[in-house]
mmCIF file of the N, C-alpha and C atoms, coordinates in Angstrom:
data_MODEL
# 
_entry.id   MODEL 
# 
loop_
_atom_site.group_PDB 
_atom_site.id 
_atom_site.type_symbol 
_atom_site.label_atom_id 
_atom_site.label_alt_id 
_atom_site.label_comp_id 
_atom_site.label_asym_id 
_atom_site.label_entity_id 
_atom_site.label_seq_id 
_atom_site.pdbx_PDB_ins_code 
_atom_site.Cartn_x 
_atom_site.Cartn_y 
_atom_site.Cartn_z 
_atom_site.occupancy 
_atom_site.B_iso_or_equiv 
_atom_site.pdbx_formal_charge 
_atom_site.auth_seq_id 
_atom_site.auth_comp_id 
_atom_site.auth_asym_id 
_atom_site.auth_atom_id 
_atom_site.pdbx_PDB_model_num 
ATOM 1   N N  . MET A 1 1  ? 113.389 51.790  -8.528  1.00 0.00 ? 1  MET A N  1 
ATOM 2   C CA . MET A 1 1  ? 114.153 50.880  -9.139  1.00 0.00 ? 1  MET A CA 1 
ATOM 3   C C  . MET A 1 1  ? 114.651 51.294  -10.540 1.00 0.00 ? 1  MET A C  1 
ATOM 4   N N  . PRO A 1 2  ? 116.166 50.946  -11.056 1.00 0.00 ? 2  PRO A N  1 
ATOM 5   C CA . PRO A 1 2  ? 116.123 51.818  -12.241 1.00 0.00 ? 2  PRO A CA 1 
ATOM 6   C C  . PRO A 1 2  ? 116.078 50.892  -13.365 1.00 0.00 ? 2  PRO A C  1 
ATOM 7   N N  . GLN A 1 3  ? 115.466 51.659  -14.786 1.00 0.00 ? 3  GLN A N  1 
ATOM 8   C CA . GLN A 1 3  ? 115.249 50.930  -15.554 1.00 0.00 ? 3  GLN A CA 1 
ATOM 9   C C  . GLN A 1 3  ? 116.425 50.008  -16.429 1.00 0.00 ? 3  GLN A C  1 
ATOM 10  N N  . LEU A 1 4  ? 116.190 49.026  -17.222 1.00 0.00 ? 4  LEU A N  1 
ATOM 11  C CA . LEU A 1 4  ? 117.256 48.330  -18.072 1.00 0.00 ? 4  LEU A CA 1 
ATOM 12  C C  . LEU A 1 4  ? 117.448 49.533  -19.882 1.00 0.00 ? 4  LEU A C  1 
ATOM 13  N N  . ASP A 1 5  ? 118.834 50.004  -19.707 1.00 0.00 ? 5  ASP A N  1 
ATOM 14  C CA . ASP A 1 5  ? 118.843 51.161  -20.512 1.00 0.00 ? 5  ASP A CA 1 
ATOM 15  C C  . ASP A 1 5  ? 119.445 49.777  -21.890 1.00 0.00 ? 5  ASP A C  1 
ATOM 16  N N  . THR A 1 6  ? 118.073 50.117  -23.017 1.00 0.00 ? 6  THR A N  1 
ATOM 17  C CA . THR A 1 6  ? 117.873 49.353  -24.240 1.00 0.00 ? 6  THR A CA 1 
ATOM 18  C C  . THR A 1 6  ? 118.252 49.632  -25.742 1.00 0.00 ? 6  THR A C  1 
ATOM 19  N N  . SER A 1 7  ? 118.977 50.610  -25.057 1.00 0.00 ? 7  SER A N  1 
ATOM 20  C CA . SER A 1 7  ? 119.224 51.496  -26.219 1.00 0.00 ? 7  SER A CA 1 
ATOM 21  C C  . SER A 1 7  ? 120.449 51.204  -26.796 1.00 0.00 ? 7  SER A C  1 
ATOM 22  N N  . THR A 1 8  ? 121.254 50.688  -26.594 1.00 0.00 ? 8  THR A N  1 
ATOM 23  C CA . THR A 1 8  ? 122.471 49.785  -27.294 1.00 0.00 ? 8  THR A CA 1 
ATOM 24  C C  . THR A 1 8  ? 122.177 48.814  -27.829 1.00 0.00 ? 8  THR A C  1 
ATOM 25  N N  . TRP A 1 9  ? 121.213 47.955  -28.088 1.00 0.00 ? 9  TRP A N  1 
ATOM 26  C CA . TRP A 1 9  ? 121.044 46.401  -28.290 1.00 0.00 ? 9  TRP A CA 1 
ATOM 27  C C  . TRP A 1 9  ? 120.534 46.935  -29.852 1.00 0.00 ? 9  TRP A C  1 
ATOM 28  N N  . PHE A 1 10 ? 120.431 47.855  -30.325 1.00 0.00 ? 10 PHE A N  1 
ATOM 29  C CA . PHE A 1 10 ? 120.266 47.728  -31.773 1.00 0.00 ? 10 PHE A CA 1 
ATOM 30  C C  . PHE A 1 10 ? 121.882 47.497  -32.504 1.00 0.00 ? 10 PHE A C  1 
ATOM 31  N N  . ILE A 1 11 ? 122.266 48.447  -31.862 1.00 0.00 ? 11 ILE A N  1 
ATOM 32  C CA . ILE A 1 11 ? 123.711 48.823  -32.686 1.00 0.00 ? 11 ILE A CA 1 
ATOM 33  C C  . ILE A 1 11 ? 124.429 47.286  -32.424 1.00 0.00 ? 11 ILE A C  1 
ATOM 34  N N  . ASN A 1 12 ? 124.107 46.945  -31.126 1.00 0.00 ? 12 ASN A N  1 
ATOM 35  C CA . ASN A 1 12 ? 124.812 45.564  -31.084 1.00 0.00 ? 12 ASN A CA 1 
ATOM 36  C C  . ASN A 1 12 ? 124.577 44.326  -31.709 1.00 0.00 ? 12 ASN A C  1 
ATOM 37  N N  . ILE A 1 13 ? 122.883 44.412  -31.681 1.00 0.00 ? 13 ILE A N  1 
ATOM 38  C CA . ILE A 1 13 ? 122.802 43.031  -32.595 1.00 0.00 ? 13 ILE A CA 1 
ATOM 39  C C  . ILE A 1 13 ? 123.063 42.858  -34.222 1.00 0.00 ? 13 ILE A C  1 
ATOM 40  N N  . VAL A 1 14 ? 122.916 44.020  -34.172 1.00 0.00 ? 14 VAL A N  1 
ATOM 41  C CA . VAL A 1 14 ? 123.422 44.767  -35.857 1.00 0.00 ? 14 VAL A CA 1 
ATOM 42  C C  . VAL A 1 14 ? 124.955 44.349  -36.384 1.00 0.00 ? 14 VAL A C  1 
ATOM 43  N N  . SER A 1 15 ? 125.839 44.688  -35.551 1.00 0.00 ? 15 SER A N  1 
ATOM 44  C CA . SER A 1 15 ? 126.963 44.715  -35.608 1.00 0.00 ? 15 SER A CA 1 
ATOM 45  C C  . SER A 1 15 ? 127.409 43.032  -35.236 1.00 0.00 ? 15 SER A C  1 
ATOM 46  N N  . MET A 1 16 ? 126.832 42.385  -34.580 1.00 0.00 ? 16 MET A N  1 
ATOM 47  C CA . MET A 1 16 ? 126.758 41.182  -34.554 1.00 0.00 ? 16 MET A CA 1 
ATOM 48  C C  . MET A 1 16 ? 126.560 40.458  -35.733 1.00 0.00 ? 16 MET A C  1 
ATOM 49  N N  . ILE A 1 17 ? 125.239 40.304  -36.269 1.00 0.00 ? 17 ILE A N  1 
ATOM 50  C CA . ILE A 1 17 ? 125.157 40.046  -37.491 1.00 0.00 ? 17 ILE A CA 1 
ATOM 51  C C  . ILE A 1 17 ? 125.940 40.162  -38.794 1.00 0.00 ? 17 ILE A C  1 
ATOM 52  N N  . LEU A 1 18 ? 126.017 41.572  -38.792 1.00 0.00 ? 18 LEU A N  1 
ATOM 53  C CA . LEU A 1 18 ? 127.222 42.084  -39.688 1.00 0.00 ? 18 LEU A CA 1 
ATOM 54  C C  . LEU A 1 18 ? 128.507 41.340  -39.527 1.00 0.00 ? 18 LEU A C  1 
ATOM 55  N N  . THR A 1 19 ? 129.180 41.345  -38.229 1.00 0.00 ? 19 THR A N  1 
ATOM 56  C CA . THR A 1 19 ? 130.243 40.465  -37.998 1.00 0.00 ? 19 THR A CA 1 
ATOM 57  C C  . THR A 1 19 ? 130.562 38.740  -38.413 1.00 0.00 ? 19 THR A C  1 
ATOM 58  N N  . LEU A 1 20 ? 129.072 38.540  -38.337 1.00 0.00 ? 20 LEU A N  1 
ATOM 59  C CA . LEU A 1 20 ? 129.355 37.183  -38.776 1.00 0.00 ? 20 LEU A CA 1 
ATOM 60  C C  . LEU A 1 20 ? 129.127 36.527  -39.842 1.00 0.00 ? 20 LEU A C  1 
ATOM 61  N N  . PHE A 1 21 ? 128.309 37.761  -40.517 1.00 0.00 ? 21 PHE A N  1 
ATOM 62  C CA . PHE A 1 21 ? 128.040 37.439  -42.312 1.00 0.00 ? 21 PHE A CA 1 
ATOM 63  C C  . PHE A 1 21 ? 129.463 37.364  -42.648 1.00 0.00 ? 21 PHE A C  1 
ATOM 64  N N  . ILE A 1 22 ? 130.633 38.593  -42.117 1.00 0.00 ? 22 ILE A N  1 
ATOM 65  C CA . ILE A 1 22 ? 131.714 39.110  -43.363 1.00 0.00 ? 22 ILE A CA 1 
ATOM 66  C C  . ILE A 1 22 ? 132.577 37.389  -42.158 1.00 0.00 ? 22 ILE A C  1 
ATOM 67  N N  . VAL A 1 23 ? 132.335 37.148  -41.714 1.00 0.00 ? 23 VAL A N  1 
ATOM 68  C CA . VAL A 1 23 ? 133.455 35.815  -40.721 1.00 0.00 ? 23 VAL A CA 1 
ATOM 69  C C  . VAL A 1 23 ? 132.883 34.503  -41.905 1.00 0.00 ? 23 VAL A C  1 
ATOM 70  N N  . PHE A 1 24 ? 132.006 34.552  -42.129 1.00 0.00 ? 24 PHE A N  1 
ATOM 71  C CA . PHE A 1 24 ? 130.939 33.227  -42.861 1.00 0.00 ? 24 PHE A CA 1 
ATOM 72  C C  . PHE A 1 24 ? 131.639 33.158  -44.145 1.00 0.00 ? 24 PHE A C  1 
ATOM 73  N N  . GLN A 1 25 ? 131.676 34.656  -44.747 1.00 0.00 ? 25 GLN A N  1 
ATOM 74  C CA . GLN A 1 25 ? 131.648 35.047  -46.170 1.00 0.00 ? 25 GLN A CA 1 
ATOM 75  C C  . GLN A 1 25 ? 133.356 34.369  -46.500 1.00 0.00 ? 25 GLN A C  1 
ATOM 76  N N  . LEU A 1 26 ? 134.172 34.659  -45.268 1.00 0.00 ? 26 LEU A N  1 
ATOM 77  C CA . LEU A 1 26 ? 135.475 34.506  -45.740 1.00 0.00 ? 26 LEU A CA 1 
ATOM 78  C C  . LEU A 1 26 ? 135.752 33.359  -45.347 1.00 0.00 ? 26 LEU A C  1 
ATOM 79  N N  . LYS A 1 27 ? 134.983 32.818  -44.738 1.00 0.00 ? 27 LYS A N  1 
ATOM 80  C CA . LYS A 1 27 ? 135.154 30.912  -44.268 1.00 0.00 ? 27 LYS A CA 1 
ATOM 81  C C  . LYS A 1 27 ? 135.103 30.290  -45.873 1.00 0.00 ? 27 LYS A C  1 
ATOM 82  N N  . ILE A 1 28 ? 134.046 30.619  -46.300 1.00 0.00 ? 28 ILE A N  1 
ATOM 83  C CA . ILE A 1 28 ? 133.354 30.272  -47.649 1.00 0.00 ? 28 ILE A CA 1 
ATOM 84  C C  . ILE A 1 28 ? 134.623 30.738  -48.479 1.00 0.00 ? 28 ILE A C  1 
ATOM 85  N N  . SER A 1 29 ? 135.165 31.682  -48.450 1.00 0.00 ? 29 SER A N  1 
ATOM 86  C CA . SER A 1 29 ? 135.905 31.913  -50.001 1.00 0.00 ? 29 SER A CA 1 
ATOM 87  C C  . SER A 1 29 ? 137.179 31.404  -49.926 1.00 0.00 ? 29 SER A C  1 
ATOM 88  N N  . LYS A 1 30 ? 137.344 30.729  -48.702 1.00 0.00 ? 30 LYS A N  1 
ATOM 89  C CA . LYS A 1 30 ? 139.027 29.972  -48.663 1.00 0.00 ? 30 LYS A CA 1 
ATOM 90  C C  . LYS A 1 30 ? 138.681 28.987  -49.238 1.00 0.00 ? 30 LYS A C  1 
ATOM 91  N N  . HIS A 1 31 ? 137.568 28.032  -49.368 1.00 0.00 ? 31 HIS A N  1 
ATOM 92  C CA . HIS A 1 31 ? 137.564 26.702  -50.255 1.00 0.00 ? 31 HIS A CA 1 
ATOM 93  C C  . HIS A 1 31 ? 137.399 26.553  -51.810 1.00 0.00 ? 31 HIS A C  1 
ATOM 94  N N  . SER A 1 32 ? 138.025 26.065  -52.302 1.00 0.00 ? 32 SER A N  1 
ATOM 95  C CA . SER A 1 32 ? 138.669 25.844  -53.450 1.00 0.00 ? 32 SER A CA 1 
ATOM 96  C C  . SER A 1 32 ? 137.921 24.779  -53.999 1.00 0.00 ? 32 SER A C  1 
ATOM 97  N N  . TYR A 1 33 ? 136.854 24.613  -55.307 1.00 0.00 ? 33 TYR A N  1 
ATOM 98  C CA . TYR A 1 33 ? 135.625 23.853  -55.749 1.00 0.00 ? 33 TYR A CA 1 
ATOM 99  C C  . TYR A 1 33 ? 136.539 23.660  -56.540 1.00 0.00 ? 33 TYR A C  1 
ATOM 100 N N  . PRO A 1 34 ? 136.439 22.221  -57.338 1.00 0.00 ? 34 PRO A N  1 
ATOM 101 C CA . PRO A 1 34 ? 136.627 22.021  -58.856 1.00 0.00 ? 34 PRO A CA 1 
ATOM 102 C C  . PRO A 1 34 ? 136.394 22.706  -59.769 1.00 0.00 ? 34 PRO A C  1 
ATOM 103 N N  . ALA A 1 35 ? 136.705 23.626  -61.186 1.00 0.00 ? 35 ALA A N  1 
ATOM 104 C CA . ALA A 1 35 ? 135.845 23.939  -62.240 1.00 0.00 ? 35 ALA A CA 1 
ATOM 105 C C  . ALA A 1 35 ? 135.363 23.627  -62.954 1.00 0.00 ? 35 ALA A C  1 
ATOM 106 N N  . HIS A 1 36 ? 135.262 21.983  -63.187 1.00 0.00 ? 36 HIS A N  1 
ATOM 107 C CA . HIS A 1 36 ? 134.470 21.906  -64.123 1.00 0.00 ? 36 HIS A CA 1 
ATOM 108 C C  . HIS A 1 36 ? 134.922 19.932  -63.273 1.00 0.00 ? 36 HIS A C  1 
ATOM 109 N N  . PRO A 1 37 ? 133.549 19.659  -62.885 1.00 0.00 ? 37 PRO A N  1 
ATOM 110 C CA . PRO A 1 37 ? 133.089 18.577  -61.630 1.00 0.00 ? 37 PRO A CA 1 
ATOM 111 C C  . PRO A 1 37 ? 133.243 17.418  -63.440 1.00 0.00 ? 37 PRO A C  1 
ATOM 112 N N  . GLU A 1 38 ? 133.556 16.273  -63.383 1.00 0.00 ? 38 GLU A N  1 
ATOM 113 C CA . GLU A 1 38 ? 133.222 14.917  -64.101 1.00 0.00 ? 38 GLU A CA 1 
ATOM 114 C C  . GLU A 1 38 ? 132.949 13.681  -63.383 1.00 0.00 ? 38 GLU A C  1 
ATOM 115 N N  . ALA A 1 39 ? 131.722 13.640  -63.459 1.00 0.00 ? 39 ALA A N  1 
ATOM 116 C CA . ALA A 1 39 ? 131.555 12.139  -63.497 1.00 0.00 ? 39 ALA A CA 1 
ATOM 117 C C  . ALA A 1 39 ? 132.557 10.993  -63.324 1.00 0.00 ? 39 ALA A C  1 
ATOM 118 N N  . LYS A 1 40 ? 132.681 9.938   -62.190 1.00 0.00 ? 40 LYS A N  1 
ATOM 119 C CA . LYS A 1 40 ? 133.654 9.415   -62.250 1.00 0.00 ? 40 LYS A CA 1 
ATOM 120 C C  . LYS A 1 40 ? 133.433 7.898   -63.547 1.00 0.00 ? 40 LYS A C  1 
ATOM 121 N N  . THR A 1 41 ? 133.959 7.287   -63.517 1.00 0.00 ? 41 THR A N  1 
ATOM 122 C CA . THR A 1 41 ? 133.822 6.146   -64.576 1.00 0.00 ? 41 THR A CA 1 
ATOM 123 C C  . THR A 1 41 ? 133.649 4.853   -63.753 1.00 0.00 ? 41 THR A C  1 
ATOM 124 N N  . THR A 1 42 ? 132.754 4.456   -63.414 1.00 0.00 ? 42 THR A N  1 
ATOM 125 C CA . THR A 1 42 ? 132.756 3.208   -62.541 1.00 0.00 ? 42 THR A CA 1 
ATOM 126 C C  . THR A 1 42 ? 133.220 1.717   -63.363 1.00 0.00 ? 42 THR A C  1 
ATOM 127 N N  . LYS A 1 43 ? 134.000 1.015   -63.265 1.00 0.00 ? 43 LYS A N  1 
ATOM 128 C CA . LYS A 1 43 ? 133.725 -0.464  -63.933 1.00 0.00 ? 43 LYS A CA 1 
ATOM 129 C C  . LYS A 1 43 ? 133.292 -1.813  -63.260 1.00 0.00 ? 43 LYS A C  1 
ATOM 130 N N  . MET A 1 44 ? 132.081 -1.984  -63.729 1.00 0.00 ? 44 MET A N  1 
ATOM 131 C CA . MET A 1 44 ? 131.155 -3.404  -63.859 1.00 0.00 ? 44 MET A CA 1 
ATOM 132 C C  . MET A 1 44 ? 132.136 -4.109  -63.577 1.00 0.00 ? 44 MET A C  1 
ATOM 133 N N  . THR A 1 45 ? 132.776 -5.164  -62.637 1.00 0.00 ? 45 THR A N  1 
ATOM 134 C CA . THR A 1 45 ? 133.367 -6.290  -62.716 1.00 0.00 ? 45 THR A CA 1 
ATOM 135 C C  . THR A 1 45 ? 132.818 -7.333  -62.563 1.00 0.00 ? 45 THR A C  1 
ATOM 136 N N  . LYS A 1 46 ? 132.601 -8.515  -63.635 1.00 0.00 ? 46 LYS A N  1 
ATOM 137 C CA . LYS A 1 46 ? 131.756 -9.505  -63.160 1.00 0.00 ? 46 LYS A CA 1 
ATOM 138 C C  . LYS A 1 46 ? 132.339 -10.603 -62.264 1.00 0.00 ? 46 LYS A C  1 
ATOM 139 N N  . HIS A 1 47 ? 131.722 -10.848 -61.424 1.00 0.00 ? 47 HIS A N  1 
ATOM 140 C CA . HIS A 1 47 ? 132.164 -12.142 -60.663 1.00 0.00 ? 47 HIS A CA 1 
ATOM 141 C C  . HIS A 1 47 ? 131.746 -13.153 -60.481 1.00 0.00 ? 47 HIS A C  1 
ATOM 142 N N  . SER A 1 48 ? 131.861 -14.749 -60.671 1.00 0.00 ? 48 SER A N  1 
ATOM 143 C CA . SER A 1 48 ? 131.647 -15.320 -61.762 1.00 0.00 ? 48 SER A CA 1 
ATOM 144 C C  . SER A 1 48 ? 131.961 -16.114 -59.914 1.00 0.00 ? 48 SER A C  1 
ATOM 145 N N  . THR A 1 49 ? 130.439 -16.855 -60.227 1.00 0.00 ? 49 THR A N  1 
ATOM 146 C CA . THR A 1 49 ? 130.102 -17.417 -58.771 1.00 0.00 ? 49 THR A CA 1 
ATOM 147 C C  . THR A 1 49 ? 129.858 -18.936 -59.422 1.00 0.00 ? 49 THR A C  1 
ATOM 148 N N  . PRO A 1 50 ? 129.496 -19.972 -58.704 1.00 0.00 ? 50 PRO A N  1 
ATOM 149 C CA . PRO A 1 50 ? 129.306 -21.558 -59.033 1.00 0.00 ? 50 PRO A CA 1 
ATOM 150 C C  . PRO A 1 50 ? 127.934 -21.479 -59.346 1.00 0.00 ? 50 PRO A C  1 
ATOM 151 N N  . TRP A 1 51 ? 127.187 -20.988 -58.662 1.00 0.00 ? 51 TRP A N  1 
ATOM 152 C CA . TRP A 1 51 ? 125.870 -21.409 -59.592 1.00 0.00 ? 51 TRP A CA 1 
ATOM 153 C C  . TRP A 1 51 ? 125.484 -20.812 -60.346 1.00 0.00 ? 51 TRP A C  1 
ATOM 154 N N  . GLU A 1 52 ? 125.999 -19.669 -61.197 1.00 0.00 ? 52 GLU A N  1 
ATOM 155 C CA . GLU A 1 52 ? 125.669 -19.020 -62.361 1.00 0.00 ? 52 GLU A CA 1 
ATOM 156 C C  . GLU A 1 52 ? 125.710 -19.815 -63.580 1.00 0.00 ? 52 GLU A C  1 
ATOM 157 N N  . SER A 1 53 ? 126.614 -21.300 -63.624 1.00 0.00 ? 53 SER A N  1 
ATOM 158 C CA . SER A 1 53 ? 126.730 -21.761 -64.931 1.00 0.00 ? 53 SER A CA 1 
ATOM 159 C C  . SER A 1 53 ? 125.752 -22.853 -64.388 1.00 0.00 ? 53 SER A C  1 
ATOM 160 N N  . LYS A 1 54 ? 124.821 -23.038 -63.668 1.00 0.00 ? 54 LYS A N  1 
ATOM 161 C CA . LYS A 1 54 ? 123.844 -23.967 -63.349 1.00 0.00 ? 54 LYS A CA 1 
ATOM 162 C C  . LYS A 1 54 ? 123.011 -23.637 -63.454 1.00 0.00 ? 54 LYS A C  1 
ATOM 163 N N  . TRP A 1 55 ? 122.039 -24.666 -64.106 1.00 0.00 ? 55 TRP A N  1 
ATOM 164 C CA . TRP A 1 55 ? 120.040 -24.147 -63.851 1.00 0.00 ? 55 TRP A CA 1 
ATOM 165 C C  . TRP A 1 55 ? 119.498 -25.160 -63.437 1.00 0.00 ? 55 TRP A C  1 
ATOM 166 N N  . THR A 1 56 ? 119.250 -23.886 -61.886 1.00 0.00 ? 56 THR A N  1 
ATOM 167 C CA . THR A 1 56 ? 118.242 -24.120 -60.729 1.00 0.00 ? 56 THR A CA 1 
ATOM 168 C C  . THR A 1 56 ? 116.997 -23.547 -60.767 1.00 0.00 ? 56 THR A C  1 
ATOM 169 N N  . LYS A 1 57 ? 116.098 -23.947 -59.941 1.00 0.00 ? 57 LYS A N  1 
ATOM 170 C CA . LYS A 1 57 ? 114.814 -23.935 -59.915 1.00 0.00 ? 57 LYS A CA 1 
ATOM 171 C C  . LYS A 1 57 ? 114.391 -24.108 -58.498 1.00 0.00 ? 57 LYS A C  1 
ATOM 172 N N  . ILE A 1 58 ? 113.360 -23.217 -58.228 1.00 0.00 ? 58 ILE A N  1 
ATOM 173 C CA . ILE A 1 58 ? 113.520 -23.408 -56.615 1.00 0.00 ? 58 ILE A CA 1 
ATOM 174 C C  . ILE A 1 58 ? 111.631 -23.566 -56.485 1.00 0.00 ? 58 ILE A C  1 
ATOM 175 N N  . TYR A 1 59 ? 111.717 -24.742 -55.930 1.00 0.00 ? 59 TYR A N  1 
ATOM 176 C CA . TYR A 1 59 ? 110.058 -25.290 -55.842 1.00 0.00 ? 59 TYR A CA 1 
ATOM 177 C C  . TYR A 1 59 ? 109.570 -24.361 -54.617 1.00 0.00 ? 59 TYR A C  1 
ATOM 178 N N  . SER A 1 60 ? 108.421 -23.948 -54.795 1.00 0.00 ? 60 SER A N  1 
ATOM 179 C CA . SER A 1 60 ? 107.440 -23.318 -53.851 1.00 0.00 ? 60 SER A CA 1 
ATOM 180 C C  . SER A 1 60 ? 107.024 -24.520 -53.100 1.00 0.00 ? 60 SER A C  1 
ATOM 181 N N  . PRO A 1 61 ? 106.695 -24.635 -51.746 1.00 0.00 ? 61 PRO A N  1 
ATOM 182 C CA . PRO A 1 61 ? 105.704 -26.086 -51.356 1.00 0.00 ? 61 PRO A CA 1 
ATOM 183 C C  . PRO A 1 61 ? 104.049 -25.881 -52.060 1.00 0.00 ? 61 PRO A C  1 
ATOM 184 N N  . LEU A 1 62 ? 103.504 -24.858 -52.268 1.00 0.00 ? 62 LEU A N  1 
ATOM 185 C CA . LEU A 1 62 ? 102.509 -24.822 -52.547 1.00 0.00 ? 62 LEU A CA 1 
ATOM 186 C C  . LEU A 1 62 ? 102.626 -25.059 -54.628 1.00 0.00 ? 62 LEU A C  1 
ATOM 187 N N  . SER A 1 63 ? 103.801 -25.544 -54.915 1.00 0.00 ? 63 SER A N  1 
ATOM 188 C CA . SER A 1 63 ? 103.670 -25.876 -56.275 1.00 0.00 ? 63 SER A CA 1 
ATOM 189 C C  . SER A 1 63 ? 103.696 -27.180 -56.577 1.00 0.00 ? 63 SER A C  1 
ATOM 190 N N  . LEU A 1 64 ? 104.723 -27.837 -55.152 1.00 0.00 ? 64 LEU A N  1 
ATOM 191 C CA . LEU A 1 64 ? 104.699 -29.271 -55.682 1.00 0.00 ? 64 LEU A CA 1 
ATOM 192 C C  . LEU A 1 64 ? 103.661 -30.133 -55.739 1.00 0.00 ? 64 LEU A C  1 
ATOM 193 N N  . PRO A 1 65 ? 103.404 -31.359 -56.353 1.00 0.00 ? 65 PRO A N  1 
ATOM 194 C CA . PRO A 1 65 ? 102.163 -32.078 -56.393 1.00 0.00 ? 65 PRO A CA 1 
ATOM 195 C C  . PRO A 1 65 ? 102.113 -32.289 -55.323 1.00 0.00 ? 65 PRO A C  1 
ATOM 196 N N  . GLN A 1 66 ? 100.732 -32.510 -54.817 1.00 0.00 ? 66 GLN A N  1 
ATOM 197 C CA . GLN A 1 66 ? 100.104 -32.940 -53.866 1.00 0.00 ? 66 GLN A CA 1 
ATOM 198 C C  . GLN A 1 66 ? 100.356 -34.584 -53.561 1.00 0.00 ? 66 GLN A C  1 
ATOM 199 N N  . GLN A 1 67 ? 100.944 -35.217 -52.611 1.00 0.00 ? 67 GLN A N  1 
ATOM 200 C CA . GLN A 1 67 ? 100.587 -36.276 -52.097 1.00 0.00 ? 67 GLN A CA 1 
ATOM 201 C C  . GLN A 1 67 ? 99.815  -37.277 -51.514 1.00 0.00 ? 67 GLN A C  1 
# 
């Protein structure tokens, strides 16, 4: 039964890793990132709802007087 020749495995694995590294470096270098990122200014808009101008109180059943 013939033996499996594993002498070229190391070269194949190393060349594959090197190729993947180069490909990923080329892909990453194509992206353009902003030089000075700035925070966006968000405006807080006031929504007027009808219940904001009224005084309301919520009564829980336990706080109601005993009948």
